[in-house]
TORBARO-66876 format. One line per 2 residues: number of its first residue (from 1); their letters; for each residue x negated, y, z of N, C-alpha, C. Coordinates in Angstrom, 2 decimals. Each point is the difference from the previous one (the first is absolute). Layout:
# TORBARO-66876
NUM> a> X Y Z X Y Z X Y Z; ...
END
This chain:
# TORBARO-66876
1> me> -179.27 258.58 101.06 0.63 -1.22 0.51 -0.67 -0.41 1.30; 0.77 -0.32 1.04 -0.55 -0.36 1.29 -0.65 -1.37 -0.06
3> nk> -0.90 -0.25 0.97 -0.74 -1.26 0.01 0.93 -1.20 0.11; 1.12 0.15 0.70 0.96 -1.09 0.13 0.55 -0.39 -1.36
5> et> 0.31 1.00 -0.81 0.51 -0.27 -1.34 -1.08 -0.58 -0.90; -1.24 0.49 0.17 -1.13 -0.55 -0.76 -0.19 -1.47 0.33
7> re> 0.04 -0.32 1.27 -0.16 -1.39 0.42 1.11 -0.88 -0.58; 1.23 0.52 -0.01 1.11 -0.76 -0.54 -0.22 -0.29 -1.49
9> fi> -0.50 1.02 -0.74 -0.25 -0.19 -1.42 -1.11 -1.03 -0.25; -1.08 0.12 0.73 -1.14 -0.90 -0.19 0.37 -1.44 0.35
11> ln> 0.74 -0.18 1.08 0.30 -1.35 0.46 1.22 -0.61 -0.68; 0.98 0.82 -0.37 1.25 -0.56 -0.52 0.45 0.60 -1.33
13> gy> -0.89 0.72 -0.65 0.36 0.63 -1.28 0.42 -0.99 -1.06; -0.51 -1.23 0.08 0.33 -1.03 -0.99 1.50 -0.35 0.02
15> ke> 0.69 0.36 1.07 1.43 -0.28 0.07 0.81 0.98 -0.85; -0.57 1.17 -0.27 0.69 1.02 -0.79 -0.60 0.16 -1.39
17> yl> -1.32 -0.24 -0.11 -0.71 0.22 -1.26 -0.54 -1.31 -0.57; -0.06 -0.05 -1.32 -0.53 -1.18 -0.68 -1.50 -0.15 0.30
19> ph> -0.43 -1.12 0.56 -1.43 -0.20 0.25 -0.76 -0.14 -1.31; -1.26 0.43 0.00 -0.94 -0.23 -1.11 0.35 0.77 -1.27
21> ls> 0.90 0.97 0.08 0.34 0.79 -1.16 0.11 1.47 0.42; -0.68 0.87 -0.73 0.00 1.42 0.36 0.13 0.86 -1.24
23> id> 0.20 1.29 0.22 0.06 0.98 -1.08 -1.07 1.05 0.26; -0.78 0.32 -1.03 -0.96 1.11 0.08 0.45 1.07 -0.97
25> cv> 0.02 1.23 0.46 0.49 1.12 -0.80 -1.15 0.94 -0.38; -0.16 0.22 -1.29 -0.94 1.00 -0.49 0.82 1.25 -0.29
27> if> -0.12 0.98 0.88 0.83 1.20 -0.08 -0.84 1.14 -0.57; 0.32 0.36 -1.23 -0.70 1.09 -0.66 0.73 1.31 0.25
29> gy> -0.75 1.04 0.28 0.56 1.33 0.16 -0.53 0.95 -1.05; 0.85 0.90 -0.45 -0.41 1.01 -0.98 0.07 1.35 0.67
31> he> -1.15 0.69 0.03 -0.04 1.29 0.71 -1.07 0.89 -0.62; 0.41 1.19 -0.43 -0.92 0.99 -0.57 -0.90 -0.62 -1.07
33> hq> 0.65 -0.71 -0.91 -0.66 -0.60 -1.16 -1.01 -1.08 0.38; 0.17 -0.61 1.17 -0.89 -1.08 0.42 0.82 -1.23 0.36
35> lk> -0.57 -1.17 -0.26 0.63 -1.26 0.37 -0.63 -0.49 1.29; 0.85 -0.31 0.97 -0.47 -0.43 1.32 0.62 -1.34 0.35
37> il> -0.54 -0.63 1.04 0.51 -1.29 0.46 0.12 0.04 1.52; 1.07 -0.59 0.52 0.24 -0.01 1.44 -0.60 -1.27 0.61
39> li> -0.86 0.19 1.01 -0.68 -1.11 0.66 0.19 0.09 1.51; -0.15 -1.15 0.67 0.12 -0.02 1.46 -1.31 -0.45 0.63
41> kl> -0.27 0.53 1.18 -1.15 -0.43 0.78 0.51 -0.83 1.17; -0.53 -1.21 0.13 0.47 -0.91 1.04 -0.55 0.40 1.37
43> kn> 0.75 -0.33 1.02 -0.39 0.32 1.37 -1.25 -0.76 0.42; -0.89 0.70 0.66 -1.11 -0.59 0.76 -1.11 -0.67 -0.80
45> in> 0.18 -0.25 -1.30 -1.05 -0.71 -0.75 -0.58 0.84 -1.14; 0.48 1.24 -0.16 -0.53 0.92 -1.00 -0.01 -0.59 -1.40
47> et> 1.07 -0.68 -0.38 0.16 -0.56 -1.34 1.17 0.69 -0.69; -0.12 0.17 -1.31 1.03 0.68 -0.78 0.62 -0.98 -0.99
49> cl> 1.30 0.14 -0.25 0.68 -0.90 -0.93 1.26 0.66 -0.55; 0.66 -0.70 -0.90 1.26 0.47 -0.54 1.11 -0.16 1.03
51> pg> 1.01 0.86 -0.03 1.17 -0.23 0.84 0.80 -1.20 -0.52; 0.61 -0.70 0.91 0.78 -1.17 -0.42 0.92 -0.45 1.11
53> gy> 0.55 -1.19 -0.18 0.91 -0.52 1.00 0.49 -1.38 -0.38; 1.04 -0.44 0.71 0.50 -1.37 -0.15 1.45 0.00 -0.46
55> ik> 0.43 -1.14 -0.46 1.32 -0.14 -0.63 0.94 -0.73 0.95; 1.13 0.62 0.31 0.98 -0.64 0.86 0.70 -1.14 -0.73
57> yd> 0.48 -0.97 0.76 0.65 -1.17 -0.60 1.20 0.38 -0.86; 0.69 1.07 0.37 1.23 0.35 -0.71 -0.20 1.14 -1.00
59> et> -1.25 0.34 -0.33 -0.28 1.09 -0.92 -0.40 -0.51 -1.38; 0.36 0.77 -1.03 -0.61 -0.23 -1.30 -1.40 0.62 0.04
61> lq> -0.84 -0.36 -0.96 -1.34 0.58 -0.06 0.07 1.51 -0.18; 0.90 0.45 -0.89 0.12 1.42 -0.26 0.47 0.76 1.24
63> da> 0.94 -0.58 0.74 0.47 0.66 1.22 -1.12 0.10 1.04; -0.79 -1.07 0.09 -1.13 0.01 0.94 -1.02 1.07 -0.39
65> an> -0.31 0.08 -1.30 -0.96 1.01 -0.47 0.51 1.41 0.25; 1.28 0.23 -0.25 0.59 1.32 0.25 -0.04 0.36 1.48
67> ri> 0.29 -0.98 0.86 -0.03 0.24 1.44 -1.43 0.35 0.45; -0.97 -0.79 -0.43 -1.39 0.23 0.38 -0.46 1.37 -0.48
69> lk> 0.37 0.34 -1.23 -0.39 1.29 -0.56 0.60 1.15 0.79; 1.27 -0.14 0.37 0.65 1.06 0.77 -0.64 0.15 1.38
71> er> -0.39 -1.12 0.61 -0.66 0.06 1.31 -1.32 0.74 -0.09; -0.68 -0.10 -1.13 -1.30 0.63 -0.17 0.08 1.45 -0.47
73> tg> 1.04 0.33 -0.77 0.05 1.33 -0.63 1.19 0.84 0.41; 1.03 -0.62 0.55 1.23 0.72 0.31 0.89 0.21 -1.22
75> ld> -0.39 -0.57 -1.15 0.74 0.20 -1.25 0.73 -1.25 -0.43; 1.07 0.19 -0.76 0.66 -1.12 -0.65 0.42 0.44 -1.41
77> ki> 0.53 -0.93 -0.76 0.44 0.26 -1.37 -1.12 0.60 -0.84; -1.18 -0.62 0.06 -1.12 0.49 -0.78 -0.43 -1.07 -1.00
79> fl> -0.93 0.37 -0.87 -0.48 -0.92 -1.04 -0.85 -1.09 0.67; 0.47 -1.24 -0.06 -0.66 -1.12 0.67 0.07 -1.22 -0.90
81> rq> -1.16 -0.62 -0.25 -0.05 -1.15 -0.89 -0.90 -1.10 0.56; 0.47 -1.25 -0.11 -0.83 -1.16 0.33 -0.96 -0.23 -1.16
83> fe> -1.27 -0.33 0.29 -0.95 -0.12 -1.10 -0.87 -1.25 0.02; -0.18 -0.68 1.12 -0.90 -1.15 0.03 0.15 -0.73 1.33
85> tf> -0.38 -1.29 0.00 -0.05 -0.78 1.24 -1.44 -0.43 0.23; -0.44 0.10 1.25 -1.40 -0.28 0.35 -0.03 -1.14 1.01
87> gd> -0.63 -1.11 -0.40 0.07 -1.18 0.85 -1.28 -0.78 0.15; -1.15 0.65 -0.19 -1.27 -0.70 0.18 -0.08 -0.55 1.43
89> pe> -0.36 -1.27 0.16 -0.05 -0.59 1.35 -0.95 0.72 0.95; -0.98 0.71 -0.56 -0.99 0.67 0.84 0.39 1.42 0.38
91> rt> 1.09 0.50 -0.57 0.28 1.44 0.09 0.23 0.52 1.42; 0.53 -0.82 0.89 0.31 0.50 1.35 -0.87 -0.64 1.09
93> km> -1.01 -0.75 -0.40 -0.80 -0.69 1.01 -0.79 0.96 0.88; -0.27 1.21 -0.51 -0.74 0.98 0.80 0.87 0.59 1.11
95> ft> 1.33 -0.20 -0.09 0.90 0.50 1.04 0.05 -1.03 1.11; -1.05 -0.03 0.79 -0.21 -1.06 0.98 0.87 0.18 1.24
97> qe> 0.01 -1.05 0.79 0.72 0.01 1.28 -0.49 1.15 0.88; -1.31 0.22 -0.01 -0.59 1.05 0.81 0.42 1.39 -0.48
99> ki> 0.05 0.19 -1.33 0.37 1.30 -0.54 1.46 0.34 0.32; 0.88 -0.97 -0.19 1.41 0.27 0.28 0.19 0.29 1.49
101> sa> -0.72 -0.72 0.84 0.09 0.23 1.44 -0.51 1.39 0.36; -1.09 0.44 -0.68 -0.55 1.33 0.26 0.98 1.09 -0.42
103> it> 0.66 -0.20 -1.13 0.94 1.00 -0.51 1.22 0.13 0.91; 0.56 -1.12 0.42 1.27 0.00 0.73 -0.15 0.00 1.52
105> gi> -1.19 -0.38 0.47 -0.18 -0.12 1.44 0.64 -1.25 0.57; 0.36 -0.94 -0.88 0.66 -1.23 0.42 -0.86 -1.19 -0.46
107> kl> -0.32 -0.88 0.91 -0.83 -1.15 -0.34 0.84 -1.04 -0.74; -0.44 -0.34 -1.22 0.74 -0.94 -0.82 -0.55 -1.42 0.16
109> tk> 0.88 -0.96 -0.18 -0.44 -1.39 -0.10 -0.22 -0.33 -1.47; -0.74 -1.05 -0.29 -0.34 -0.34 -1.38 1.21 -0.41 -0.83
111> dn> 1.08 -0.44 0.68 1.18 -0.43 -0.75 1.04 1.12 -0.15; -0.37 1.25 0.38 0.93 1.12 -0.16 0.30 0.22 -1.47
113> wm> 1.23 0.41 -0.31 0.43 0.17 -1.39 -0.81 1.05 -0.75; -0.65 0.91 0.73 -0.81 1.03 -0.64 -1.34 -0.54 -0.50
115> mg> -0.35 -1.21 0.43 -1.32 -0.54 -0.31 -0.06 -0.80 -1.29; 1.14 -0.31 -0.58 0.01 -0.84 -1.20 -0.38 0.76 -1.26
117> rf> -0.09 -0.73 -1.10 -0.27 0.60 -1.30 1.22 0.83 -0.43; -0.25 1.21 -0.53 1.07 0.86 -0.47 -0.13 0.25 -1.49
119> vs> 1.11 -0.19 -0.71 0.11 0.40 -1.39 0.66 1.38 -0.02; -0.56 0.92 -0.77 0.51 1.37 -0.02 0.62 0.35 -1.34
121> ig> 1.17 0.64 0.05 0.68 0.51 -1.19 -0.30 1.49 -0.10; -0.58 0.41 -1.11 -0.39 1.39 -0.17 1.08 0.85 -0.62
123> yy> 0.24 1.16 0.58 0.90 1.01 -0.55 -0.77 1.31 -0.12; 0.33 0.77 -1.02 -0.54 1.36 -0.04 1.14 1.00 -0.06
125> ai> -0.26 1.17 0.56 0.98 1.08 0.02 -0.71 1.29 -0.35; 0.76 0.94 -0.56 -0.52 1.33 -0.29 0.90 1.00 0.71
127> ve> -0.59 0.82 0.87 0.78 0.90 0.83 -0.56 1.41 -0.08; 0.83 0.96 0.36 -0.46 1.39 0.11 -0.68 0.17 1.35
129> ys> -1.28 0.26 -0.04 -0.88 0.10 1.17 0.60 0.87 1.10; 0.51 1.17 -0.36 0.46 0.97 0.99 1.26 -0.44 0.74
131> kv> 0.71 -0.99 -0.55 1.24 -0.46 0.63 -0.21 -1.19 0.93; -1.23 -0.50 0.05 -0.30 -1.21 0.79 -0.36 0.37 1.43
133> yp> 0.56 -0.75 0.94 -0.37 0.11 1.40 -0.61 -1.34 0.42; -1.33 -0.15 -0.15 -0.64 -1.29 0.24 0.28 -0.53 1.39
135> gv> 0.34 -1.30 0.07 0.33 -0.62 1.27 -0.88 -1.19 0.30; -0.31 -0.21 1.26 -0.82 -1.15 0.43 0.91 -1.10 0.54
137> di> -0.60 -1.18 0.22 0.74 -1.11 0.59 -0.81 -0.58 1.15; 0.35 -1.19 0.45 -0.68 -0.57 1.17 -1.45 -0.34 -0.27
139> fs> -0.38 -0.12 -1.27 -1.37 -0.36 -0.33 -0.88 1.21 -0.29; 0.60 1.15 -0.31 -0.79 1.12 -0.52 -0.02 1.19 0.94
141> qe> -1.09 0.77 -0.10 -0.12 1.22 0.81 0.07 1.25 -0.86; -0.10 -0.17 -1.32 0.01 1.14 -0.89 0.51 -0.42 -1.37
143> cs> 0.73 0.89 -0.65 0.50 -0.23 -1.37 -0.23 1.31 -0.74; -0.89 -0.02 -1.01 -0.38 1.26 -0.64 -0.33 -0.18 -1.47
145> wf> -0.14 1.12 -0.71 -0.24 0.01 -1.44 -1.50 0.02 -0.32; -0.35 -0.69 -1.08 -1.36 0.03 -0.54 0.09 0.30 -1.49
147> di> -0.95 0.77 -0.52 -0.08 0.16 -1.45 -0.26 -1.35 -0.63; 0.59 -0.25 -1.16 -0.10 -1.31 -0.62 -1.45 -0.36 -0.33
149> de> -0.85 1.01 -0.21 -1.40 -0.25 -0.31 -0.87 -0.14 1.24; 0.62 0.10 1.17 -0.77 -0.08 1.25 0.55 -1.06 0.95
151> vp> 0.58 -1.06 -0.57 0.53 -1.09 0.83 -1.17 -0.75 0.63; -0.02 -0.17 1.32 -1.11 -0.71 0.66 0.12 -1.51 -0.17
153> hl> -0.93 -0.73 0.57 0.11 -1.46 0.02 1.21 -0.36 0.87; 0.89 -0.84 -0.55 1.23 -0.37 0.71 -0.06 -1.44 0.47
155> lf> 0.77 -0.28 1.02 0.09 -1.34 0.57 0.68 -0.95 -0.98; -0.25 -1.28 0.17 0.58 -1.04 -0.86 -0.42 0.21 -1.45
157> dh> 0.94 -0.20 -0.92 -0.24 0.23 -1.43 0.69 1.29 -0.44; 0.12 0.98 0.90 0.81 1.17 -0.28 -0.61 0.94 -1.03
159> ne> -1.33 -0.03 -0.17 -0.58 0.77 -1.11 0.44 -0.59 -1.34; 0.01 -1.32 -0.07 0.45 -0.68 -1.22 1.48 0.29 -0.26
161> it> 0.82 -0.05 1.05 1.43 0.30 -0.15 0.20 1.43 -0.50; -0.77 0.94 0.56 0.09 1.40 -0.42 -0.35 0.15 -1.48
163> eh> -1.06 -0.66 -0.44 -0.41 0.08 -1.41 1.07 -0.58 -0.91; 0.60 -1.12 0.39 1.08 -0.61 -0.78 1.19 0.95 -0.10
165> al> 0.33 0.63 1.12 1.15 0.91 0.02 -0.23 1.19 -0.93; -1.21 0.56 0.04 -0.32 1.15 -0.84 0.08 -0.36 -1.48
167> kt> -0.57 -1.15 -0.36 0.05 -0.45 -1.39 1.44 -0.24 -0.44; 0.79 -0.65 0.87 1.39 -0.30 -0.34 0.81 1.28 -0.17
169> mr> -0.18 0.95 0.91 0.72 1.26 -0.09 -0.32 0.70 -1.31; -1.26 0.00 -0.38 -0.41 0.68 -1.23 0.52 -0.70 -1.25
171> lq> 0.17 -1.30 0.08 0.61 -0.71 -1.12 1.50 0.23 -0.05; 0.64 -0.05 1.16 1.46 0.11 0.04 0.51 1.39 -0.26
173> iy> -0.87 1.01 0.11 0.45 1.37 -0.25 0.43 0.17 -1.46; -0.48 -0.90 -0.86 0.41 0.04 -1.41 1.38 -0.63 -0.21
175> hq> 0.49 -0.71 1.02 1.28 -0.70 -0.14 1.02 0.40 1.06; -0.44 0.79 0.97 0.89 0.46 1.05 -0.11 1.52 0.12
177> pi> 1.11 0.71 0.08 -0.10 1.45 0.20 -0.42 0.30 1.44; -1.03 0.79 0.15 -0.50 0.35 1.33 -0.01 1.51 0.12
179> gy> 0.44 0.51 1.12 -0.07 1.44 0.20 1.18 0.61 0.71; 1.14 -0.69 0.02 1.21 0.59 0.57 -0.21 0.43 1.45
181> nl> -0.71 -0.82 0.78 -0.22 0.32 1.41 -1.29 0.77 0.25; -0.76 0.27 -1.05 -1.32 0.61 0.17 -0.07 1.44 -0.44
183> lp> 1.00 0.46 -0.71 0.02 1.37 -0.51 1.18 0.77 0.59; -0.07 1.34 -0.03 1.18 0.79 0.40 1.18 -0.34 -0.91
185> ek> 1.19 0.37 0.43 1.19 -0.27 -0.83 -0.15 0.62 -1.39; -0.60 1.19 -0.04 -0.26 0.67 -1.27 -1.52 0.19 -0.13
187> ft> -0.54 -0.33 -1.14 -1.45 0.01 -0.18 -0.35 0.44 -1.42; -1.25 0.35 -0.19 -0.47 0.37 -1.33 -0.64 -1.20 -0.67
189> lp> -0.16 0.08 -1.31 -0.68 -1.09 -0.72 -1.44 -0.20 0.48; -0.76 1.08 0.26 -1.34 -0.23 0.55 0.00 -0.77 1.32
191> ei> 1.03 0.21 0.82 0.04 -0.70 1.29 0.21 -1.50 -0.17; 0.92 -0.42 -0.87 0.20 -1.43 -0.19 -1.15 -0.60 -0.80
193> ht> -0.61 0.79 -0.87 -1.17 -0.45 -0.74 -1.15 -0.30 0.97; -0.22 0.90 0.95 -1.07 -0.18 0.99 0.27 -1.20 0.89
195> ly> 1.26 -0.21 0.36 0.37 -1.16 0.81 -0.42 -1.29 -0.69; 0.36 -0.16 -1.26 -0.33 -1.22 -0.72 -1.50 -0.15 -0.20
197> et> -0.70 1.10 -0.26 -1.45 -0.07 -0.15 -0.66 -0.45 1.31; 0.50 0.51 1.12 -0.56 -0.37 1.31 0.20 -1.48 0.29
199> il> 1.20 -0.50 -0.25 0.29 -1.41 0.26 -0.81 -0.89 -0.92; -0.09 0.36 -1.27 -0.72 -0.83 -0.97 -1.51 0.17 0.09
201> gk> -0.45 1.10 0.57 -1.43 0.24 0.09 -0.64 0.30 -1.34; 0.75 0.60 -0.91 -0.55 0.34 -1.32 0.79 1.17 -0.59
203> sl> -0.58 0.61 -1.04 0.65 1.13 -0.67 1.04 -0.48 -1.00; 1.08 0.76 -0.14 1.07 -0.31 -0.94 0.19 1.17 -0.96
205> dr> 0.35 -0.31 -1.22 0.22 1.03 -1.01 1.12 0.95 0.43; -0.27 1.28 0.04 0.97 0.97 0.52 1.18 0.22 -0.94
207> rn> -0.11 -0.39 -1.24 1.12 0.16 -0.94 0.84 -1.27 -0.07; -0.66 -1.14 -0.07 0.73 -1.26 -0.17 0.74 -0.42 1.27
209> fp> -0.61 0.26 1.16 0.57 -0.45 1.27 1.42 0.54 0.24; 0.22 1.33 -0.02 1.37 0.49 0.26 0.99 -0.42 -1.08
211> kk> -0.45 -0.08 -1.25 0.88 -0.43 -1.08 0.54 -1.40 0.26; -0.88 -0.87 0.52 0.41 -1.38 0.27 1.03 -0.04 1.12
213> ll> -0.24 0.72 1.09 0.96 0.01 1.11 1.34 0.57 -0.43; -0.04 1.06 -0.79 1.25 0.62 -0.46 0.75 -0.92 -0.96
215> sl> -0.73 -0.71 -0.85 0.66 -0.90 -0.96 0.69 -1.16 0.70; -0.53 -0.41 1.16 0.61 -1.08 0.77 1.23 0.49 0.78
217> gi> 0.11 1.31 0.17 1.17 0.55 0.67 -0.06 -0.02 1.51; -1.15 -0.39 0.59 -0.04 -0.10 1.47 -0.24 1.36 0.65
219> ik> -0.49 0.99 -0.78 -0.05 1.36 0.50 0.75 0.90 -0.99; 0.50 1.10 0.50 0.72 0.93 -0.87 -0.42 1.44 0.31
221> kl> -0.01 0.80 -1.05 -0.42 1.39 0.10 1.15 0.85 0.53; -0.33 0.92 0.91 0.98 0.92 0.56 -0.13 1.38 -0.65
223> ke> 0.97 0.82 0.22 -0.07 1.37 -0.52 -0.85 0.89 0.89; -0.28 -0.46 1.21 -0.78 0.78 0.95 -1.48 -0.02 -0.34
225> qr> -0.68 1.08 0.38 -1.44 0.10 -0.15 -0.63 0.38 1.33; -1.27 -0.37 0.17 -0.72 0.36 1.23 -1.03 1.07 -0.34
227> ni> 0.06 1.09 0.71 -0.95 1.09 -0.22 -1.26 -0.27 0.80; -1.09 -0.30 -0.69 -1.25 -0.32 0.68 -1.10 1.00 -0.33
229> ga> 0.36 1.12 -0.61 -0.99 1.02 -0.31 0.37 0.74 -1.26; -0.84 0.97 -0.32 0.25 0.82 -1.19 0.08 -0.86 -1.25
231> hr> 1.11 0.13 -0.71 0.23 -0.72 -1.26 -0.05 -1.52 0.18; 0.27 -0.47 1.21 -0.01 -1.45 0.26 1.27 -0.37 0.74
233> sp> 0.96 -0.48 -0.74 1.29 -0.40 0.58 0.45 -1.32 -0.63; -0.62 -1.10 0.39 0.36 -1.29 -0.61 1.42 -0.42 0.37
235> yl> 0.62 -0.74 -0.90 1.33 -0.53 0.28 -0.08 -1.10 1.06; 1.08 -0.12 0.75 0.11 -1.05 1.00 0.73 -1.20 -0.58
237> yk> -0.28 -1.16 0.58 0.61 -1.26 -0.41 0.48 -0.74 1.24; 0.86 -0.95 -0.18 0.43 -0.88 1.10 0.26 -1.39 -0.55
239> fd> 0.00 -0.98 0.89 0.31 -1.36 -0.42 1.49 -0.15 -0.25; 0.34 -0.72 -1.06 1.38 -0.43 -0.21 0.20 -1.25 0.85
241> kr> 0.66 0.15 1.15 0.06 -1.09 0.98 0.62 -1.27 -0.58; 1.03 0.14 -0.80 0.65 -1.19 -0.55 -0.96 -0.76 -0.93
243> ky> -0.67 0.73 -0.87 -0.92 -0.65 -0.94 -1.25 -0.49 0.72; -0.41 0.73 1.04 -1.15 -0.43 0.80 0.30 -1.33 0.68
245> de> 1.16 -0.11 0.63 0.38 -1.24 0.68 0.14 -1.15 -1.00; 0.51 0.31 -1.18 0.14 -1.02 -1.04 -1.37 -0.49 -0.45
247> al> -0.96 0.92 -0.11 -1.36 -0.37 -0.39 -0.68 -0.81 1.09; 0.27 0.32 1.27 -0.53 -0.80 1.10 0.50 -1.43 -0.06
249> kn> 1.26 -0.15 -0.36 0.62 -1.32 -0.05 -0.44 -0.81 -1.21; -0.06 0.66 -1.16 -0.23 -0.73 -1.25 -1.40 0.14 -0.55
251> gi> -0.77 0.97 0.53 -1.34 0.23 -0.51 -0.01 0.96 -1.18; -1.18 0.53 -0.28 -0.18 0.92 -1.11 -1.29 -0.39 -0.72
253> al> -0.30 0.66 -1.06 -1.24 -0.25 -0.74 -0.68 1.32 -0.28; -1.01 0.32 0.81 -0.74 1.24 -0.17 -1.32 -0.29 -0.70
255> af> -0.37 0.79 -0.95 -1.28 -0.11 -0.68 -0.61 1.38 -0.09; -0.97 0.28 0.86 -0.60 1.33 0.04 -1.29 0.02 -0.83
END
């Protein structure tokens, strides 16, 4: 974005976006049996934080979150859930007039709309790492993946937001089907088993887990097999899209 456009956003953004309200996105990626998180590095101040953005006057919260997510990842129609609101009066005080000026190259006045207290609505998403094309905005110089166990100190209360998102995702995985966008169209039981173990951060019973998914009807066994070596040809499975969408809408009850 050119400096002219940056200046217009900083000085007049309040005309298009709701002041004092923002969205922070905790974007989890699944890649090679590892859980990762997408973070941004801000320009000129060497600080790292979650990707986020602002809500237009004519947008629903969900539309705003989807737009922000697409700007950061290039993806749409992915698993995205609102999980918490963060409104501690102290949470954005470290984002000083000097820091914003350093990031944008534009000197702010104390009454600028960017200087007020911001309440943040948290969303989390789960995406396929290899399909993401990380994008920066006027505030950031880099957008990249970190292993979930190696998240650095983040600006604002973003470490707290990340922890809340991880806990919520792990709780909701028992009530929401997760995996349609994270696995190949056809997959083996060990592959979906590993996906759930990675997200939950714990081991699952190898006999009970597939039985539960099959009993719910959200995955179905195919006649095809995958040849992965001598005497090893596991059957392939796929999601039943109709039942998967129904489970997304109405919820499920998983007990592993």
